[in-house]
C-alpha positions in Angstrom: 30.3 1.6 -1.5 26.9 2.1 -3.1 24.6 -0.8 -4.1 22.5 -0.5 -7.3 19.0 -1.1 -6.2 17.1 -3.6 -8.3 13.5 -4.8 -8.2 14.9 -8.3 -7.2 16.6 -6.7 -4.2 13.4 -4.8 -3.2 11.3 -8.0 -3.4 13.9 -9.9 -1.4 13.6 -7.2 1.2 9.8 -7.6 1.4 10.2 -11.3 1.8 12.4 -10.7 4.8 10.2 -8.0 6.4 12.1 -4.9 5.3 11.1 -2.1 2.9 12.9 0.7 1.2 12.5 4.5 1.9 14.4 7.5 0.7 15.7 10.2 2.9 15.6 14.0 2.2 18.7 13.7 0.0 17.2 10.7 -2.0 19.4 8.1 -0.4 17.5 4.8 0.0 17.8 2.6 3.0 15.8 -0.5 4.1 13.7 -0.4 7.2 11.8 -2.9 9.4 9.2 -1.3 11.7 8.9 -2.9 15.2 6.1 -2.9 16.1 4.6 -3.3 12.6 1.3 -1.8 11.7 -1.1 -4.2 9.9 -4.8 -4.0 9.0 -6.5 -7.2 10.2 -8.8 -8.1 7.3 -11.2 -10.0 9.5 -11.8 -7.0 11.8 -11.4 -4.1 9.3 -13.6 -1.3 10.5 -15.3 1.1 8.1 -16.7 4.2 9.8 -20.5 4.6 9.3 -20.2 7.8 7.2 -17.5 6.3 5.0 -19.7 3.2 4.5 -22.4 5.5 3.2 -20.0 7.3 0.8 -18.8 3.9 -0.5 -22.3 2.6 -1.1 -23.4 5.8 -2.9 -20.9 5.1 -5.6 -19.7 8.7 -5.6 -16.3 7.5 -6.7 -15.4 5.1 -9.6 -12.7 2.8 -8.3 -10.2 1.0 -10.7 -7.1 -1.1 -10.3 -3.9 -0.4 -12.2 -5.6 2.1 -14.4 -3.0 4.8 -13.8 -0.1 3.6 -11.6 2.3 6.4 -12.7 -0.2 9.1 -11.7 -0.9 7.5 -8.3 2.8 7.1 -7.3 3.5 10.7 -8.5 0.7 12.1 -6.5 1.8 10.1 -3.4 5.3 11.6 -3.9 4.0 15.1 -4.2 3.7 16.1 -0.5 4.5 19.6 0.8 5.8 18.1 4.1 8.3 15.9 2.3 8.3 12.3 1.2 10.2 9.1 1.2 9.3 8.5 -2.4 12.3 9.6 -4.4 12.8 9.5 -8.2 14.7 6.2 -7.7 11.8 4.8 -5.7 9.4 5.8 -8.4 11.6 4.1 -11.0 11.8 0.9 -9.0 8.1 0.6 -8.2 7.2 1.5 -11.8 9.3 -1.5 -12.9 7.6 -3.6 -10.2 4.3 -2.5 -11.7 5.4 -3.4 -15.2 6.4 -6.9 -13.8 2.9 -7.2 -12.4 3.9 -7.1 -8.7 3.2 -3.4 -7.7 -0.4 -2.3 -8.0 -2.5 0.9 -7.7 -6.1 1.4 -6.7 -7.5 4.7 -8.1 -10.6 6.6 -7.0 -12.1 8.9 -9.7 -14.5 11.7 -9.0 -16.5 13.1 -11.9 -13.9 11.5 -14.3 -10.8 12.9 -12.6 -8.3 11.1 -10.4 -9.3 12.1 -6.9 -7.2 9.7 -4.7 -5.6 6.3 -4.5 -2.9 4.1 -3.1 -0.2 1.8 -4.3 1.7 -1.2 -2.9 3.2 -4.6 -3.6 1.6 -8.0 -3.8 3.5 -11.1 -2.9 1.6 -14.3 -2.3 -1.3 -13.6 0.1 0.1 -10.3 1.2 -0.3 -6.7 0.1 2.4 -4.3 1.3 0.8 -0.8 1.3 3.3 1.9 0.5 1.4 5.2 0.3 -1.9 6.8 -0.4 -3.1 10.3 -1.3 -6.3 12.2 -1.9 -7.3 15.4 -3.7 -11.0 14.9 -2.9 -12.3 14.2 0.6 -12.7 10.4 1.2 -11.1 9.3 -2.1 -8.1 7.5 -0.5 -10.4 6.0 2.1 -12.7 4.6 -0.6 -9.6 3.2 -2.3 -8.6 1.5 0.9 -12.1 0.0 1.5 -12.0 -1.3 -2.1 -8.5 -2.8 -1.5 -9.6 -4.7 1.6 -12.7 -6.0 -0.1 -10.6 -7.2 -3.1 -8.1 -8.9 -0.7 -10.9 -10.7 1.2 -12.4 -11.9 -2.1 -9.1 -13.3 -3.1 -8.5 -15.0 0.3 -5.4 -12.8 1.0 -4.3 -12.7 4.6 -1.9 -9.9 5.3 -2.3 -6.1 4.7 1.0 -4.5 5.9 0.8 -0.7 6.3 4.2 -0.5 8.1 3.7 2.4 10.5 0.6 3.4 12.6 -1.0 6.7 11.8 -4.1 8.3 13.2 -5.6 8.1 9.7 -5.1 4.3 9.7 -6.1 3.8 13.4 -9.7 4.6 12.5 -9.9 1.4 10.4 -8.9 -0.9 13.3 -5.2 -1.0 12.3 -3.1 -2.7 15.0 0.5 -2.9 15.8 2.2 -6.3 16.3 5.7 -7.3 17.4 8.4 -8.2 14.9 8.2 -11.9 15.5 4.5 -12.1 15.1 4.8 -10.0 11.9 7.3 -12.5 10.6 5.0 -15.4 11.3 2.2 -13.6 9.4 4.5 -12.8 6.6 5.7 -16.4 6.3 2.1 -17.6 6.1 1.2 -15.0 3.5 4.1 -15.8 1.3 3.1 -19.5 1.1 -0.1 -18.6 -0.6 -0.4 -18.3 -4.4 -2.7 -15.3 -4.8 -2.7 -12.5 -7.4 -4.2 -9.2 -6.4 -4.8 -8.2 -10.0 
């Protein structure tokens, strides 16, 4: 028996610590990483060279300027992806509802990198990022964290640890600790955009 995925079901999943991913055949399942990777907003580390790039203003950074292009670029990976056509449809609907957001980094007027995720309360649930120009996705991430701090958000969930994310001080926490952080974040009334 197959369940029709809806944006309501996806959001209910986030509220309970689970998130959807598609397999190679496009079948979508819900997952809960344990341990869970989060970026602690109070100890977020920006490497020195990236700080310089960010300050130089080499990239123009926007929010929700081109969500469809960002999610399509995130899905276009030669090594495969968990972002199926159905995931794109669902997150595009979430974007239209004002819940999913993108951060874009433009270089010389062209989209160079970015990221997208979901905002619920004081939490942002990062789904994916991409870059076509070196440092573009990193600049988008720095902008995301700065915006979250300005809005007094408390949880940046990145689901799984990667070497790319480790350089920013990303940490892994046990499931129970994550659920406490999630509960605190959901109590806040904050809008990312």
